[in-house]
N, C-alpha and C positions, 0 to 999 in steps of 0.2 A: 825829610826827603833830602837825599844827598845832592850835591851839586851836579853830578853826572845824571841822576834821575831827572832832576829839574831841567837840565839842558836837553835831554832826550825828549821829555814831554813837550818842551817849547818847540822842538824841531819837527814834530809831527804835523804834516799838512792837514788843514781842516777838511779838504776833499782830496781823495786819492782814487783815481780810476785804475782798478786792477786789470780789467779787460774790457774790450769793446768787441761786439760781434753782430753779424747779421743773423737774426733769428728766423726771419722769413723774407723772401724776395720773390716776387712774381711779376712778370710782364706778359700781357696778352695783347696781341694785335689781331683781332678776330677777322678782319677783312683784308689782311695782307695777301698778296702784294698789290691788289687793285687799289686799296686806299692810298697808296703812295702817290698816285696820280693827282690826288686831291690836296696835296700838301701846299699848293700855292695859295689856298684859302687860309684865313686865320682860324685856327681851331678854338673851340670853346673848352675851357678848363675848369674842372671842379676839384678842389683840393680839400681833404679832411686831415686834420692832425690831432692826435691825442697822445697823452703821456700817462704812463702807469708806473707805479713803483711798488715793489714787494720787499718786505723785510726778509732777509735770508737767515742771519744770525748775528748776535752781538750788534756791532755798528756797521754791518755789511748789508748792502741793499742791491737789488736789481732794478734798474730803471729802463723802461722800454719807450722808445719814441716811435709811434705808429703813424705812418703816412699812407694815404690812399689818394691816387690821382686818376681821374676819369677825364678823357678828352674825346670830343666829338668834332667832326669836320663835315660840313654840308649835311648834317642830320644823321651821319653814320658814326659808329664807334671807331675812333682812331686807336685808342689804347686804354688799357686799365693796368695801372702799376700799383703794387702794394709792397711796402717795405716796413718791417719792424726791425729797427736798429736798437741795440741794447748795450748796457754797460753794467758791470759789477763795480760798485763804488763803496769805499770805506769813508765814513763821515766821522769827524771829530769836531762836532759842533754842539752847542747847547740844544737841549731837547726841543725847545720852542722853534728852532731854526731848521730842524730836520725836514719837515714837510716842504717848506719853500725851497730848500736846497735841492731836494729830490725832484720837485715838479717845475722848477724854474732854472736853477743853475746847471744841473746835470744835463737837461735837454739842450741848454744853450751851448754846452761843450760838445754834445753829440751832433748838433745840427749841421755844422760844416761837413762832417764826414758823411752823414746821411744825404745831404744835398749832392755831394760828389758821386755817391753811389747811384743816385737817381739819374743824374746827368749822363754818367757813363753807361748805365743800363739802357737809357733811351737811345743814345748814339749807337751802341753796340747792337741794338734792335733795329737799326735802319731808320730811326726817326731823327728829326732835327734836335739839336741840344736845347734843353729847357732849363733855365737857371731859376730856382726858387728864390723868391725874395726872403730876406731875413724875417724871422718870426718873433713876435713879442710874447715870449713865454710868461712874462710877468702879468700881462693883460689876460692871457688865457687862464692863469692861476686865479687872478682876481675874479674873473667871470665864473670859474668853477666854485669858488668860495661863496660868491653871491647866490648861485643856484642852490648850493647846499643850505644856505641860510633860509632861502625862500621855501624850500621843501620842508624844513623843520617848523616853519611858522604857519 
């Protein structure tokens, strides 16, 4: 290997995000505008988060961060928000690190962008801003691996 080839190989980032995009975004406020009168009460919130990764080619992957939020206030549906925010990523990591990078590190990179989209969508929809707390994707990954182990046994 020449010095230039060695230098180029060393300069390759281990993770490169080629593109980020909104795959799906939906906000429903089924009882608008009447429900806005009820916003002085604290809404109940249910949040579901999932991560999915798909191999595209070579060392290129698509990672999707899926977020669903349901909120009720005084027993009525306030809103339903669904977001699938995704990235096309190139990984230059050892094979044994590919899965954790796809399911922990890439979602960690995507999360601030997804959180901003959610907050802006809610505000643009006439709702109060809601800031999601940071998510522990490492714990989510560990729970996923634990569940897979239990299914196999």
